[in-house]
C-alpha positions in Angstrom: 17.0 13.5 -2.3 18.6 11.2 -4.8 16.5 8.2 -5.8 17.7 4.7 -4.8 16.2 3.3 -8.0 14.4 4.5 -11.2 13.1 1.9 -13.6 14.0 1.9 -17.3 10.8 3.8 -18.3 11.4 6.5 -15.7 7.9 6.0 -14.3 8.8 4.1 -11.1 11.0 5.5 -8.4 12.2 4.2 -5.1 13.6 6.3 -2.2 15.6 4.7 0.6 15.0 6.4 3.9 12.5 7.4 6.6 9.1 8.4 5.1 8.7 11.0 7.8 11.7 12.8 6.3 10.9 12.2 2.6 7.1 12.7 2.4 7.2 16.5 2.8 9.1 16.6 -0.6 6.6 14.5 -2.6 3.1 14.9 -4.1 1.0 12.2 -5.7 -2.6 11.5 -6.7 -3.2 8.7 -4.3 -1.4 7.0 -1.5 -1.8 3.2 -1.3 0.2 1.7 1.6 0.5 -1.1 4.2 2.2 0.3 7.3 3.6 -1.9 10.1 0.9 -3.7 12.0 2.5 -3.8 15.5 2.6 -7.6 15.5 6.1 -7.9 17.0 8.2 -8.4 13.8 11.7 -7.1 14.4 12.9 -5.3 11.3 16.4 -4.1 11.2 15.3 -0.4 11.2 12.1 -0.6 13.2 10.8 -2.6 16.2 7.2 -3.4 15.2 5.6 -3.1 18.6 2.2 -1.6 19.3 3.7 1.4 21.0 6.1 2.1 18.1 3.4 1.7 15.5 1.1 4.1 17.5 3.9 6.7 17.5 4.7 6.1 13.8 1.0 6.6 12.9 0.9 9.9 14.8 4.0 11.2 13.0 3.3 9.9 9.5 -0.4 10.3 9.0 -0.5 14.1 8.7 2.3 13.9 6.2 0.5 11.1 4.2 -2.8 13.0 4.1 -0.9 16.2 3.0 0.9 14.4 0.1 -2.2 13.2 -1.9 -6.0 14.0 -2.1 -6.8 10.3 -1.7 -5.2 7.8 0.7 -5.9 4.1 1.2 -4.3 2.6 4.3 -4.3 -1.1 5.0 -4.2 -0.8 8.8 -5.0 -4.2 10.2 -8.1 -4.8 12.3 -6.3 -4.3 15.7 -5.0 -0.9 14.6 -8.1 0.7 13.1 -8.8 3.0 16.0 -5.2 4.3 16.2 -5.7 6.2 12.9 -7.6 9.4 12.2 -11.2 8.9 11.4 -11.4 7.9 7.7 -14.1 9.1 5.2 -14.9 5.4 4.5 -13.6 1.9 5.0 -13.0 -0.6 2.1 -12.8 -4.3 2.7 -11.2 -7.4 1.2 -13.1 -10.5 2.3 -11.7 -14.0 2.2 -14.0 -16.7 3.6 -11.1 -19.2 3.6 -8.8 -17.2 5.7 -7.3 -18.9 8.7 -5.7 -16.0 10.6 -6.4 -16.4 14.3 -8.2 -13.6 16.1 -9.7 -13.0 19.6 -13.1 -14.0 18.1 -12.0 -17.1 16.1 -10.7 -16.5 12.5 -10.2 -13.2 10.8 -11.6 -13.3 7.3 -11.4 -9.7 6.2 -8.9 -6.9 5.7 -10.0 -3.3 6.3 -8.5 -0.5 4.2 -9.1 3.1 5.5 -10.1 5.5 2.8 -9.4 9.2 3.1 -10.6 11.7 0.5 -13.3 11.5 -2.2 -13.9 8.4 -4.3 -11.9 8.9 -7.5 -14.5 7.3 -9.7 -17.4 9.4 -8.4 -15.2 12.5 -8.5 -14.3 11.9 -12.2 -18.0 10.9 -13.0 -17.0 7.4 -13.9 -19.8 5.8 -11.9 -19.8 4.0 -8.5 -17.7 1.0 -7.6 -18.1 -1.5 -4.7 -16.4 -0.7 -1.4 -15.6 -4.4 -0.8 -14.5 -7.5 -2.8 -14.0 -11.2 -2.2 -10.9 -12.7 -3.7 -8.8 -15.7 -2.5 -5.2 -14.6 -2.7 -3.3 -16.7 -5.2 -0.1 -14.8 -5.9 1.7 -14.1 -2.6 5.2 -12.9 -2.8 7.7 -15.6 -1.7 7.9 -15.6 2.1 11.6 -15.2 2.1 11.4 -11.7 0.6 9.4 -10.0 3.3 7.7 -11.2 6.6 4.3 -9.6 5.7 3.9 -9.5 1.9 0.7 -8.5 0.2 -0.8 -10.6 -2.6 -0.4 -8.7 -5.9 -3.9 -9.8 -7.2 -5.5 -8.5 -4.0 -3.4 -5.3 -4.0 -4.2 -4.6 -7.6 -7.8 -4.2 -6.6 -6.9 -1.5 -4.0 -4.5 0.3 -6.4 -7.3 0.5 -9.0 -9.9 1.5 -6.4 -7.8 4.5 -5.5 -6.6 5.3 -9.0 -9.4 6.0 -11.5 -7.1 7.5 -14.2 -4.2 5.9 -16.0 -2.3 9.2 -15.5 -2.4 8.9 -11.7 0.8 8.7 -9.7 0.7 6.3 -6.8 2.7 6.8 -3.6 3.6 4.1 -1.1 5.6 5.4 1.9 5.9 2.0 3.5 7.0 0.2 0.3 8.4 -3.1 1.8 9.3 -5.4 -1.0 7.6 -3.3 -3.6 4.2 -4.9 -4.3 2.4 -1.5 -4.8 5.0 -0.4 -7.2 5.0 -3.7 -9.1 1.3 -3.6 -9.5 1.3 0.1 -10.5 3.9 -0.7 -13.2 1.9 -3.6 -14.5 -1.1 -1.3 -14.7 0.8 1.4 -16.5 0.7 3.9 -13.6 3.5 6.0 -12.3 4.5 5.2 -8.8 6.9 6.3 -6.0 7.9 4.1 -3.1 9.7 4.9 0.2 11.4 2.2 2.3 13.6 2.5 5.4 15.4 -0.8 5.0 17.8 -1.1 2.1 17.5 -4.8 1.6 13.8 -4.4 0.8 14.7 -1.5 -1.6 17.0 -4.0 -3.4 14.3 -6.7 -3.5 11.8 -4.2 -4.9 14.3 -2.9 -7.5 14.8 -6.5 -8.8 11.1 -7.1 -9.0 10.6 -3.8 -10.9 13.4 -4.6 -13.3 11.3 -7.5 -14.7 9.1 -7.1 -17.7 5.5 -5.8 -17.3 2.9 -8.4 -16.5 -0.4 -7.1 -17.8 -3.4 -6.9 -15.4 -7.0 -6.4 -16.3 -8.4 -3.1 -15.1 -11.9 -4.2 -14.1 -12.7 -3.4 -10.5 -15.3 -5.8 -9.1 
């Protein structure tokens, strides 16, 4: 399939299409992704209902797990038990969060971890499975209805990518935060997005100069 976008360095690639059709053609070192949450957002190409998300998970997860030895999936608390049993669960904790939940306010984000810890596998020592960081750099809300904060997402990209030579794959790319973070960290990355307008937003973000991140995982 012809890429929708390749950045000037040739290390970042975007494919426009359905990940269920494109994933069988790709291989990576780690998947870091944020699938639809089933919260009723009506995308042009996908109705984000609980029923549709359950069906999407059933179709996509075998392909995701086959595409890389490590996968980190931000699933949303409500959806955790729709997914195959993970090898572990990572966590971002934010005591100041104000997202309503059936038990008050939701102050944590689970990320399902499949595969072996890259740091332990490469004999680089253990790393924490949770961190606390107040989001400070959310993407503008006009770009995407459910953006991830780059400073938070950087932690998960690094947690799944122990080596600078790793290639990161995001099959639900949205407005391109995973790819933007990967580029700033000097990693190769591939994104797949079904809606062309988000591919265009991501391409514009990726055309900007690299913004250096620190690589310490706390």
